N, C-alpha and C positions, 0 to 999 in steps of 0.2 A: 695459600699455605704460604709460609716466610722464606725472606732467604734467607741464606745458614755461609757460614762464613768455617770453614775446615783448615785456614793458612795458620792457625792459632795447637797445635797439638794433634791437628785429626781429629777436631769436634766439632759437630756444627755448632752457630751458632745464630739463635737467628739478630740483625740488623733489626734497627732505632733512629729511624726519623724522631727526632728534639725539632724545638722551637721554644726558641724565648724572645720573650718583648725584653727593648729599653725603653727607657722614657723615653723624654722629644728632649727638653732640656738637657738632652747631654748628647755632646760631640759626638762626630763622627769614630777620633782620633781614640776617643774613648770607650768606645766598641769597639772597637779591633786587641784596647787591654783587654774585653769581661769576656772576652769573645776568645782573645787568650787564659784569659785564667780559668776558665767552663771546658775548655781542651786539656791544660795543664790535671787537672781535677778529673775526668776521667778517666785517661792517661795512666794515670797516678794508684787508680780504682782499677787500674787492669781492663782498661779498658783502646774502645780503638778511635782517632771519627776526621775521614777519612775524607773525607770535602764541606764545605763550609760555602755554606750561599748567605751575599748582604739581598737582605734587598731591599733593604733603606729607606725612608721618612714613610709611613700607611700611612693613611685611616684605620681607624679603629670601629670594627659594624660597629659595636656600643661601648661608653664610654668607664671606662677604668681609671676609679681616683684620680674624679673630675682632667681625664687625659681623650684628647676624643687621639691624638694621630703611636704613633710609638714606631722608633725604630724594630726593624722584626729580622732575627737573626737563624 
């Protein structure tokens, strides 16, 4: 069963969790800017971003376009 949010108009809407990866050559400050841009896009579409977690630079389980690491947000 999904958690629901009844704050907006009294209707139930499931909460979703999303993770995005950023190339390892991108700086931490640029990752912050990307996070704010993605949050703005979601909010302009009527959604909300109640929590953001920066997991930092981590090793990938397998290579993606020759990259072994990525910033997880």
